[in-house]
C-alpha positions as CSV (number, residue, x, y, z in Angstrom):
1,M,110.1,69.2,74.1
2,G,109.0,72.1,76.8
3,K,108.7,72.8,80.1
4,S,106.2,72.2,82.9
5,D,103.5,73.8,83.5
6,D,104.2,76.0,86.4
7,M,107.5,77.3,85.0
8,K,106.3,80.7,82.3
9,T,108.4,81.6,79.7
10,R,110.6,84.7,79.3
11,S,107.0,86.9,78.2
12,D,105.7,85.6,82.0
13,T,102.4,84.7,80.3
14,P,99.9,81.7,80.5
15,T,99.3,81.5,77.2
16,A,102.9,81.6,76.1
17,R,104.6,78.8,74.7
18,E,106.9,76.3,77.2
19,S,110.5,76.4,76.2
20,L,112.5,72.9,75.6
21,T,113.5,72.6,79.1
22,E,112.5,72.2,82.8
23,V,110.0,69.6,81.4
24,P,109.6,66.7,84.5
25,E,110.7,63.4,82.0
26,T,106.7,61.6,82.6
27,V,104.1,61.4,81.3
28,G,100.3,61.2,83.3
29,L,98.9,57.3,83.4
30,V,96.1,56.9,80.6
31,Q,92.5,54.2,81.4
32,S,93.6,50.6,81.4
33,R,92.0,50.1,78.0
34,P,94.3,52.0,75.1
35,A,92.4,54.3,72.4
36,P,92.7,53.0,69.2
37,A,94.7,55.6,67.5
38,Q,97.0,55.3,70.8
39,L,97.4,51.2,69.5
40,F,97.6,52.3,65.8
41,A,100.4,55.1,66.7
42,F,102.3,53.0,69.1
43,Y,102.4,50.0,66.5
44,A,103.7,53.0,64.0
45,A,106.4,53.9,66.3
46,Y,107.4,50.8,66.9
47,M,107.5,49.5,62.8
48,V,109.7,53.1,62.4
49,A,111.8,51.9,65.4
50,M,112.5,48.5,63.7
51,V,113.2,49.9,60.6
52,F,115.7,52.3,61.9
53,G,117.6,49.9,63.9
54,S,118.0,47.2,60.7
55,W,119.6,50.4,59.1
56,V,121.7,52.4,61.4
57,L,124.8,49.7,61.8
58,V,125.1,46.8,59.7
59,I,127.1,43.5,60.7
60,P,127.4,40.2,59.2
61,D,125.4,37.2,59.9
62,V,123.7,39.8,62.2
63,S,120.3,40.9,61.3
64,I,120.3,43.7,63.2
65,V,122.7,45.5,65.4
66,V,120.6,48.9,67.2
67,W,117.2,47.2,68.8
68,P,115.2,50.5,69.6
69,P,112.1,48.7,69.6
70,N,112.7,47.6,72.9
71,G,112.7,50.9,74.3
72,I,109.7,52.2,72.4
73,V,107.6,49.3,74.3
74,L,110.3,50.0,77.4
75,A,108.8,54.3,77.2
76,A,104.8,52.5,77.1
77,L,105.3,50.4,79.5
78,L,106.7,53.4,82.1
79,T,104.3,55.8,81.7
80,Q,101.0,54.3,80.9
81,N,98.7,52.7,84.1
82,R,99.9,48.7,85.0
83,Q,96.1,47.9,83.5
84,A,96.8,49.0,79.8
85,W,100.6,46.4,79.9
86,P,99.5,43.5,77.9
87,W,97.5,45.9,75.3
88,W,101.5,47.1,74.7
89,I,102.7,43.6,74.6
90,A,100.8,42.2,72.8
91,L,100.8,44.9,70.7
92,A,104.6,45.1,70.2
93,A,104.3,40.7,69.8
94,V,102.5,41.8,66.8
95,G,104.6,44.7,65.4
96,E,107.7,42.2,66.0
97,L,106.3,39.5,64.1
98,T,105.7,41.4,61.7
99,G,109.3,42.2,61.3
100,N,110.4,38.6,60.9
101,V,107.3,38.1,58.3
102,L,109.0,41.5,56.0
103,W,112.4,41.4,56.8
104,F,113.9,38.1,59.4
105,H,112.2,35.3,57.7
106,N,113.0,33.6,60.7
107,S,111.0,30.7,61.9
108,I,107.5,31.1,63.6
109,G,109.2,29.5,66.7
110,W,112.3,31.3,66.5
111,A,110.6,34.5,66.5
112,L,107.9,33.6,69.2
113,G,111.3,33.0,71.7
114,Y,112.7,35.9,70.5
115,V,109.2,38.2,71.1
116,A,109.2,36.2,75.2
117,A,113.0,37.4,75.3
118,N,112.0,40.9,74.4
119,S,108.8,41.1,76.3
120,A,110.4,39.6,79.6
121,A,113.2,41.7,79.6
122,V,111.2,45.2,79.1
123,L,108.4,43.7,81.5
124,L,111.7,42.9,84.6
125,A,112.9,46.7,83.6
126,A,109.1,48.4,83.9
127,T,108.7,46.7,86.7
128,L,111.6,47.5,88.6
129,L,111.7,50.8,88.1
130,R,107.9,51.6,88.5
131,M,108.4,49.6,92.2
132,S,108.6,53.0,93.8
133,Q,107.1,55.3,91.6
134,S,103.2,54.3,91.1
135,E,102.2,57.4,89.2
136,G,104.5,56.2,86.4
137,F,108.6,56.7,86.0
138,C,110.1,60.2,85.6
139,F,113.9,61.7,84.8
140,N,113.8,64.3,87.4
141,R,117.2,63.5,89.9
142,L,120.3,61.4,88.7
143,S,118.7,59.1,90.8
144,D,116.4,58.3,88.4
145,V,119.0,57.6,85.5
146,L,120.9,55.7,87.7
147,R,118.3,53.6,88.2
148,F,117.3,53.3,84.6
149,L,120.7,52.5,83.0
150,V,121.5,50.0,85.6
151,V,117.8,48.2,85.1
152,G,116.9,49.6,81.7
153,V,120.5,48.9,80.2
154,L,122.5,46.7,82.2
155,I,119.9,44.3,82.9
156,A,117.0,44.5,80.8
157,P,119.2,44.1,77.8
158,S,121.1,41.2,79.8
159,I,117.9,38.7,80.2
160,S,117.0,39.3,76.5
161,A,120.4,38.3,75.1
162,T,120.9,35.6,77.1
163,L,117.7,33.9,76.3
164,G,118.0,35.5,72.6
165,S,121.4,33.9,72.3
166,A,120.2,31.1,74.1
167,I,117.9,30.2,71.0
168,D,120.1,30.8,68.5
169,A,122.6,28.6,69.9
170,F,120.2,26.1,70.5
171,V,119.0,26.1,66.4
172,G,122.5,26.3,65.7
173,K,122.5,29.8,64.2
174,Q,125.5,30.9,65.7
175,P,127.4,30.6,69.2
176,F,126.1,32.0,72.6
177,T,129.2,33.4,73.1
178,T,129.1,35.4,69.6
179,T,125.5,36.3,69.9
180,W,125.5,37.4,73.6
181,P,128.0,40.7,73.1
182,Q,126.2,42.0,70.2
183,W,122.7,41.3,71.2
184,W,123.5,42.6,74.6
185,L,124.9,45.8,73.5
186,G,122.3,45.9,70.6
187,D,119.3,46.3,73.0
188,A,121.0,48.6,75.6
189,T,122.0,50.6,72.5
190,G,118.3,50.6,71.6
191,I,116.6,51.6,74.8
192,L,118.9,54.1,75.7
193,I,117.9,56.2,72.0
194,A,114.7,54.7,72.2
195,T,113.1,54.8,75.6
196,P,114.4,59.0,76.6
197,L,113.3,60.3,73.3
198,M,109.5,59.0,73.5
199,I,109.3,59.9,77.1
200,S,110.1,63.4,76.3
201,L,107.8,63.2,72.7
202,M,104.8,62.1,74.8
203,N,105.6,64.4,77.9
204,A,106.1,67.2,75.4
205,W,102.6,65.9,73.5
206,R,100.4,66.5,77.0
207,K,101.9,69.6,78.0
208,K,102.0,71.2,74.1
209,A,105.1,72.4,74.5
210,R,106.3,73.8,71.6
211,P,110.1,75.3,71.0
212,E,110.8,79.3,71.0
213,G,112.6,80.8,68.5
214,M,116.1,80.8,69.9
215,E,115.6,77.4,71.3
216,I,115.0,75.9,67.5
217,F,118.0,77.6,66.1
218,E,120.0,76.5,69.1
219,A,118.8,72.6,68.6
220,V,119.8,73.1,65.0
221,A,123.4,74.4,65.8
222,I,123.8,71.4,67.7
223,A,122.6,68.8,65.8
224,T,125.1,70.6,62.8
225,V,128.1,70.3,65.0
226,I,127.2,67.0,65.9
227,C,127.0,66.1,62.3
228,L,129.9,68.0,61.5
229,L,131.7,66.6,64.1
230,S,131.1,62.5,63.2
231,V,131.7,63.0,59.5
232,W,135.4,64.6,60.6
233,V,136.0,61.5,63.6
234,L,134.3,59.0,61.2
235,S,136.6,59.6,58.4
236,T,139.7,59.6,60.4
237,G,138.7,56.5,61.6
238,A,137.1,57.5,64.9
239,S,140.5,58.3,66.7
240,Y,139.2,61.2,68.0
241,A,135.5,59.4,68.8
242,F,135.8,60.6,72.8
243,I,135.1,63.8,71.9
244,L,131.6,63.4,70.3
245,P,129.7,62.9,73.9
246,M,131.0,66.9,73.8
247,P,128.0,68.4,71.7
248,I,125.4,65.2,73.8
249,V,126.9,67.1,77.2
250,W,126.3,70.5,75.7
251,S,122.3,69.5,74.4
252,A,121.9,67.9,78.0
253,L,123.4,70.8,80.2
254,R,120.9,73.3,77.8
255,F,117.7,70.9,77.2
256,E,118.2,68.7,79.7
257,F,116.6,65.5,79.0
258,R,114.8,66.5,76.0
259,G,118.4,67.6,74.7
260,A,120.5,64.4,75.6
261,S,117.6,62.3,73.9
262,F,117.4,64.7,70.4
263,G,121.6,64.7,70.4
264,V,121.8,60.6,70.9
265,L,118.9,60.4,67.9
266,V,121.3,63.0,65.4
267,L,124.7,61.2,66.2
268,T,123.2,57.8,66.2
269,T,121.6,58.8,62.8
270,A,124.6,60.9,61.1
271,I,127.0,57.7,62.0
272,A,124.3,55.5,60.6
273,F,124.9,57.6,57.6
274,Y,128.3,57.7,57.6
275,A,128.3,53.5,58.0
276,Q,126.5,53.5,54.9
277,N,129.5,54.3,52.9
278,F,132.6,52.3,54.2
279,D,130.1,49.1,55.0
280,H,130.7,47.3,51.4
281,L,135.0,48.1,51.9
282,L,134.7,46.1,55.5
283,S,132.7,43.6,54.1
284,A,132.7,40.0,56.5
285,S,135.8,41.1,58.0
286,V,136.7,40.5,62.2
287,V,138.0,44.5,62.0
288,G,134.9,45.4,60.4
289,A,132.7,44.3,63.1
290,S,135.1,45.5,65.7
291,H,134.3,48.7,64.4
292,Q,130.7,48.4,63.9
293,N,130.5,47.5,67.9
294,M,132.7,50.9,68.4
295,L,130.4,52.9,67.3
296,R,127.7,51.0,68.9
297,A,129.4,51.3,72.3
298,L,130.1,55.3,71.7
299,I,126.7,55.7,71.0
300,L,126.2,53.9,74.5
301,V,128.4,56.1,75.9
302,A,127.8,59.3,74.2
303,A,124.1,58.7,75.4
304,A,124.7,57.3,78.9
305,T,126.8,60.4,79.7
306,G,124.0,62.5,78.1
307,L,121.5,61.4,80.5
308,I,123.5,61.2,83.7
309,V,125.1,64.9,82.5
310,A,120.6,66.1,82.4
311,G,120.0,64.1,85.2
312,V,122.7,66.8,87.1
313,A,121.2,69.1,85.3
314,R,117.7,68.6,86.1
315,Q,118.5,68.0,90.0
316,Q,120.6,71.3,90.0
317,R,117.9,73.3,88.3
318,N,115.3,71.6,90.9
319,A,117.0,72.7,93.8
320,L,117.7,76.0,92.2
321,R,114.1,76.0,91.5
322,K,112.9,75.2,95.2
323,L,115.6,77.4,96.5
324,A,113.9,80.5,94.4
325,L,110.5,79.4,95.7
326,A,112.3,79.1,99.1
327,N,113.3,82.7,98.8
328,Q,110.2,84.2,96.4
329,H,108.4,82.5,100.1
330,L,110.8,83.7,102.3
331,E,110.9,87.2,100.5
332,D,106.8,87.2,100.5
333,R,107.1,86.1,104.3
334,V,109.6,88.8,104.9
335,A,107.5,91.3,102.7
336,E,104.7,91.0,104.6
337,R,105.9,90.9,108.1
338,T,107.6,94.5,106.8
339,Q,103.9,95.5,105.8
340,A,102.9,94.0,109.3
341,I,105.4,96.2,110.6
342,E,104.6,99.3,108.8
343,A,101.3,99.1,109.1
344,A,102.3,98.7,113.4
345,E,104.2,101.7,113.6
346,Q,101.7,103.7,111.4
347,R,98.8,102.3,114.1
348,F,101.6,103.4,116.8
349,K,102.5,106.3,115.2
350,A,99.0,107.6,114.8
351,T,98.3,106.4,118.3
352,F,101.3,108.3,119.9
353,E,101.1,111.5,117.9
354,N,96.9,112.1,118.4
355,A,96.4,110.0,121.4
356,G,94.4,112.8,124.0
357,V,97.3,111.9,127.1
358,G,100.7,112.7,126.8
359,I,102.9,109.8,126.0
360,G,107.2,109.9,126.3
361,I,109.7,106.9,125.3
362,V,112.1,107.1,128.5
363,G,115.6,105.7,128.0
364,G,116.9,103.3,130.2
365,D,119.3,106.3,131.7
366,G,116.0,108.3,132.0
367,T,116.1,110.5,128.9
368,L,113.4,111.7,126.8
369,I,113.7,109.3,124.1
370,Q,110.6,110.7,122.2
371,V,107.2,112.2,123.8
372,N,104.6,113.1,121.6
373,D,102.5,117.0,121.4
374,S,100.1,115.8,124.2
375,L,102.3,115.9,126.7
376,A,104.6,118.9,125.0
377,A,101.2,120.4,125.4
378,I,100.7,119.7,128.8
379,L,104.0,121.0,129.8
380,G,103.7,124.0,127.2
381,R,106.4,123.3,125.5
382,C,107.5,122.2,122.2
383,P,108.5,118.3,121.8
384,D,112.2,119.3,120.6
385,E,112.5,121.3,123.8
386,M,111.9,118.0,125.8
387,E,113.5,115.0,124.0
388,G,117.0,114.1,125.2
389,R,116.7,115.7,128.8
390,K,116.0,114.2,131.6
391,I,112.2,113.6,133.0
392,E,113.8,115.1,136.2
393,D,113.7,118.7,134.0
394,F,110.7,119.2,134.4
395,T,109.2,117.6,137.8
396,H,108.6,119.9,140.5
397,P,111.8,119.8,142.5
398,E,109.7,118.5,146.1
399,D,108.3,115.5,143.9
400,R,111.5,114.5,142.7
401,S,112.2,111.5,145.3
402,M,109.5,110.0,143.8
403,I,112.0,109.6,140.9
404,D,114.5,107.7,142.6
405,V,112.1,106.0,144.5
406,A,110.3,104.2,141.7
407,W,114.1,103.7,139.5
408,A,115.0,101.7,142.6
409,R,111.6,99.8,142.2
410,L,111.6,99.0,138.4
411,M,115.2,97.9,139.3
412,D,113.7,95.1,141.8
413,G,112.2,93.3,139.1
414,M,108.8,96.0,139.2
415,D,107.6,96.4,135.7
416,E,104.7,98.8,136.5
417,Y,103.5,101.3,138.7
418,E,101.7,104.5,138.9
419,Q,102.0,107.7,140.6
420,E,100.4,110.7,140.7
421,K,103.2,114.0,141.2
422,R,104.0,117.7,140.3
423,Y,105.8,118.8,137.2
424,L,106.3,122.3,136.0
425,S,105.4,123.9,132.6
426,K,108.0,126.3,130.7
427,S,106.1,129.0,132.2
428,H,106.7,127.6,135.8
429,E,103.2,126.9,136.6
430,I,102.5,123.5,138.7
431,V,101.1,120.8,136.6
432,W,99.2,117.7,138.0
433,G,99.6,114.4,136.1
434,H,98.4,110.9,136.5
435,T,101.5,108.8,135.7
436,T,101.5,105.4,134.4
437,V,104.5,103.5,133.6
438,S,105.5,100.2,131.8
439,C,109.1,98.7,131.3
440,V,110.4,96.6,128.4
441,R,113.3,95.0,129.0
442,R,116.0,93.8,127.2
443,K,117.0,89.7,127.8
444,D,119.0,89.9,130.2
445,G,116.8,92.0,132.4
446,T,117.9,95.2,132.1
447,I,115.5,98.5,131.1
448,D,115.5,99.0,128.2
449,Y,112.9,101.8,128.2
450,L,110.0,103.2,129.9
451,I,106.8,104.1,128.3
452,K,105.7,107.3,130.3
453,V,101.8,107.7,129.8
454,I,100.7,111.3,132.0
455,Q,97.2,112.4,132.3
456,D,96.7,116.2,133.3
457,V,95.2,116.0,136.4
458,T,95.5,119.2,137.4
459,E,91.8,120.1,137.7
460,R,90.9,117.5,139.1
461,K,93.9,118.0,142.1
462,R,91.8,121.4,142.2
463,S,88.5,119.8,142.2
464,D,89.8,117.7,144.9
465,A,91.3,120.8,146.6
466,L,88.3,123.1,146.6
467,R,86.2,120.3,147.8
468,Q,88.1,119.9,150.9
469,L,88.1,123.2,151.0
470,L,84.5,123.6,151.1
471,A,83.9,121.0,153.0
472,R,86.4,122.5,156.2
473,E,84.2,125.6,155.5
474,V,81.2,123.5,156.0
475,N,82.6,122.3,159.2
476,H,83.5,125.5,160.0
477,R,80.3,127.6,159.2
478,A,78.4,124.9,160.8
479,K,80.2,125.5,164.1
480,N,80.3,129.3,164.0
481,L,76.1,129.2,163.1
482,L,75.5,126.6,166.0
483,A,77.8,129.4,168.4
484,I,75.4,131.8,166.8
485,V,72.6,130.1,167.6
486,Q,73.5,129.2,171.0
487,V,74.2,132.4,172.0
488,I,71.3,133.5,170.7
489,A,69.8,131.0,172.5
490,R,71.1,131.8,176.0
491,Q,70.6,135.9,175.5
492,T,66.8,135.3,174.5
493,A,66.5,133.2,177.5
494,K,68.0,135.5,180.3
495,H,66.7,138.9,178.7
496,S,63.6,137.9,177.4
497,P,62.1,134.3,179.4
498,D,58.5,135.5,178.9
499,T,58.5,135.5,175.2
500,F,61.4,133.2,174.4
501,V,59.8,131.2,171.9
502,Q,58.3,134.0,170.0
503,T,61.6,136.0,169.9
504,L,64.4,132.9,169.5
505,G,62.3,132.2,166.7
506,K,62.4,135.7,165.0
507,R,66.0,136.4,165.3
508,L,66.5,132.4,163.7
509,Q,64.4,133.3,160.5
510,A,66.5,136.5,160.2
511,L,69.3,134.2,160.3
512,A,67.8,131.9,158.0
513,A,67.4,134.7,155.7
514,N,71.2,135.4,155.4
515,Q,71.6,131.5,155.0
516,D,68.9,131.3,152.0
517,I,70.5,134.8,150.5
518,L,74.0,133.1,150.9
519,V,72.7,129.9,149.5
520,H,71.2,131.6,146.6
521,S,74.3,133.5,145.5
522,E,76.5,129.9,146.3
523,W,78.0,131.5,149.4
524,K,79.6,134.3,147.2
525,S,79.0,138.1,147.5
526,V,75.6,139.1,148.0
527,D,73.9,142.6,147.4
528,L,73.8,145.1,150.5
529,S,70.3,145.8,148.8
530,D,68.9,142.3,148.9
531,L,70.5,141.5,151.9
532,I,68.7,144.6,153.8
533,A,65.2,143.5,151.7
534,G,65.6,139.8,153.0
535,Q,65.6,140.9,156.4
536,L,62.9,143.3,156.4
537,S,60.6,141.4,154.8
538,H,58.9,140.0,158.1
539,F,58.0,143.0,158.9
540,E,55.5,144.4,155.4
541,S,53.2,146.0,157.0
542,V,56.1,149.0,157.3
543,A,57.8,148.4,154.5
544,D,57.3,151.6,152.8
545,R,58.1,153.5,155.7
546,V,61.9,152.6,155.2
547,Q,63.9,154.3,152.8
548,L,67.1,152.7,151.1
549,S,69.7,154.6,149.7
550,G,73.2,154.0,148.4
551,Q,75.5,152.7,145.2
552,P,75.4,149.5,144.6
553,V,77.9,146.9,147.5
554,Q,78.4,143.8,147.3
555,V,79.4,142.2,150.3
556,P,80.9,138.7,151.3
557,P,79.2,135.7,152.8
558,A,80.9,136.7,156.7
559,A,79.9,140.0,156.4
560,A,76.6,139.3,155.3
561,Q,75.6,137.1,157.7
562,A,77.4,140.1,160.5
563,L,74.9,142.8,158.5
564,G,72.0,140.4,158.5
565,M,71.8,139.9,162.5
566,A,72.1,143.7,162.5
567,V,70.0,145.0,160.4
568,H,67.1,142.1,161.9
569,E,68.3,143.9,165.7
570,L,67.6,147.1,164.0
571,A,64.4,146.4,162.3
572,T,63.1,144.6,165.7
573,N,64.0,146.9,168.3
574,A,62.6,149.9,165.4
575,A,59.3,147.7,165.7
576,K,59.1,147.6,169.3
577,Y,60.8,150.8,170.7
578,G,61.5,153.0,167.8
579,S,60.1,155.0,164.6
580,L,58.2,151.9,163.5
581,S,56.0,151.3,166.8
582,T,53.8,154.5,165.6
583,D,52.4,155.0,162.4
584,T,54.2,158.0,161.2
585,G,58.0,157.1,161.9
586,Q,60.4,156.8,159.4
587,V,64.0,155.0,159.2
588,E,66.5,156.1,156.8
589,I,69.3,153.4,155.7
590,S,71.9,154.3,154.1
591,W,75.6,153.9,153.2
592,T,78.3,155.7,150.9
593,I,81.8,154.6,150.2
594,V,84.5,157.3,151.0
595,D,88.3,156.9,149.9
596,D,88.4,153.4,151.1
597,S,86.1,153.6,153.4
598,F,82.4,151.8,154.0
599,R,80.0,153.8,155.9
600,M,76.5,152.7,157.3
601,I,73.8,154.7,158.7
602,W,70.4,153.4,160.4
603,R,68.7,156.9,160.8
604,E,64.9,157.2,163.1
605,T,62.8,160.0,162.8
606,G,58.9,160.2,164.1
607,G,58.9,157.7,166.7
608,P,58.6,158.0,170.3
609,Q,61.3,159.8,172.6
610,V,63.9,158.1,172.4
611,T,66.2,156.9,175.8
612,P,68.8,155.2,176.7
613,P,68.2,151.1,177.6
614,E,69.0,150.9,181.3
615,R,71.1,147.1,180.3
616,Q,72.4,145.7,177.2
617,G,70.9,142.5,176.1
618,F,71.8,140.2,173.1
619,G,70.8,142.9,170.5
620,T,73.2,145.7,171.7
621,T,75.8,143.0,171.6
622,V,74.9,141.7,167.7
623,L,75.0,145.5,166.7
624,E,78.1,146.4,168.5
625,K,80.4,143.2,169.0
626,M,79.8,141.0,166.6
627,T,79.5,143.4,163.6
628,S,82.6,145.2,164.3
629,A,84.8,142.2,164.6
630,A,82.8,140.6,161.3
631,M,83.7,144.1,159.8
632,L,87.0,144.4,161.4
633,G,85.6,148.4,161.8
634,E,83.9,150.4,164.4
635,V,79.9,150.9,165.3
636,G,78.6,153.5,166.9
637,I,74.8,153.8,168.6
638,D,73.7,156.9,169.5
639,Y,70.5,157.0,171.2
640,A,69.5,160.9,170.6
641,S,65.8,161.9,171.6
642,E,64.5,163.1,168.1
643,G,65.6,159.6,166.8
644,F,68.1,156.4,167.3
645,I,70.7,156.0,165.0
646,W,73.8,153.3,164.4
647,K,76.7,153.9,162.5
648,L,79.3,151.1,160.9
649,T,82.7,152.6,159.2
650,C,84.7,149.8,158.2
651,P,87.6,149.5,155.0
652,M,86.3,148.7,151.8
653,S,88.7,145.2,152.3
654,S,86.3,143.8,154.7
655,L,83.8,144.1,151.8
656,E,86.0,143.0,149.2
657,E,85.9,138.9,148.0
658,P,89.4,137.4,149.9
659,D,91.6,135.9,147.7
660,R,92.7,133.3,149.9
661,Y,91.2,131.2,152.2
662,D,92.9,132.6,154.9
663,A,91.1,136.6,155.0
664,E,87.8,134.8,154.7
665,R,89.1,132.6,157.8
666,Q,90.6,135.2,159.7
667,K,86.8,136.9,159.4
668,E,84.8,133.7,160.8
669,V,87.6,133.4,163.2
670,A,86.5,137.0,164.9
671,I,82.6,136.4,164.8
672,E,83.3,133.4,166.5
673,T,85.4,134.6,169.4
674,A,83.2,137.7,169.6
675,A,80.1,135.1,169.7
676,R,82.3,132.9,172.6
677,R,83.4,135.7,174.5
678,E,79.2,137.2,174.7
679,T,78.6,133.5,175.5
680,T,81.1,133.8,178.6
681,H,80.0,137.1,179.8
682,S,76.5,136.2,179.9
683,D,77.0,132.7,181.5
684,Q,79.3,134.6,184.2
685,Q,76.1,137.0,184.6
686,I,73.7,133.7,185.0
687,Q,76.0,132.5,187.4
């Protein structure tokens, strides 16, 4: 007696002993040819059942009133392979013939008839019960119990009783009607006692199930109650026999089919012991036979009740076990799903908190539900400062209309969009953000929340603006340069037609020298000394006669072009007509900063006597008009006889790197205007 392999004991260890309950009442099928030990055990059990049946109750003129051997055979057929059935039937026949020789002393013909009757009954019962259970009959549900009661207790005993009573009537032992009830009641009682008990014992043996201490104690208590109750009921004339099935019900509820079969065996044994004491008093009276029949019926009712209760208990426990397994499976699924959700939440949390871009969860009303540290850092805030507020609170006022447009598109069914707009940091600085928005909707289509991924593109916007500025700058400088080249070309052609190519080339070289210096300085301010040296590089032979003096001064790009061209014109004129045209002439270039003014002087000494020119050419235009316009200052020229002097006075702001593009443009426009004005004037003179 024990529970099935898949159910563990209270210690829940694989090696723990199995309890008396929860074991399916079935035994695995064996090979078609039983082992000798199995045959011997079956024969011994058959003989013991025969002896027990002959001892249990005695009715005058009736050899055996309870026949458990049929229950032994039926249990073997229900639990063994069909190919082995002939072995068990044959061995049962041998056992019954042995009992006939030892106790019954019937003729061989009668004995064989009884064997045939019993064999037909158990074969039919086993066949019918095994029709829907090819792997062996088992007590697992109430329906199994009911089928067993109908087939094994009603139909099978009816067949054996009919055939056996017919034989008795044929040989003249007893009338058919007298024998049939006794035979049927004896076979039915015997099957109810033996078949469940044998199936339970075979199953317990196969499972190697051993009862625990508390279960043994409870089984002993049930057996004691059955015995005492049986003695008391029988001693009172069986008036309260209806209470005898109560301990059987208790045993069935506690230990299911093992308990029911065990309780029936104890009850039958107790009744048999008591019956031995009053049998001689009743002798052959009809009252005695009726009393014995009542006791057999009591055993029959108690056994059937116990099996039914055991079937209900087993079915309920199976349902509870399935429910527990389903619940455990559900709990496992819930645990797995919970773990998956927790893992997903951890991944989301790690992604949300450690993302290199800003992420914000926006509710359906536009309120920020949650923001990560990256988004807060982009706007120079803490997450707590942003959560619970509207996204509009952090958007540049001029771009808030974009939010209304986006919400309108979301309401129309759009789920994703991208936009670039300006945000305001805590210090009110403009932060450009590239925003990608995904909309999560409820089942009814309304907006549940938005996921906003915001990437700081302020630097890219600044780079784009700078590139656009540089493009305009290049375009403007190119046009300005072409205007200067045009003026140089026109003036050179006008005043130096014979040496046009040579003169134009030198002036373009000077302009190119300015461009080289500005390119190397990435169009930033250049050192005035480097600018002058670059323009004098073409006059290497007289470079030692040019003296530079002045503190370090940085010249912005627009001023550098004008000063470079002026130095080139001054050096060219000095080499042709001034101090550098002689072997002893000198040039002194000096500059000073006084208060907020910058002063630069070109002074020639040691050259030929200076005389003012009869007309003004392009060089004069460069030295006076273009330079003064570019430097936003004043230019003075002195044709002193002892040496030529050129002076420039301008504010220091003309030598500062402009903070705004407009300041730079103002200077360049002045240069371009002066150049165009000179070009127009020259064209008018040509005409």
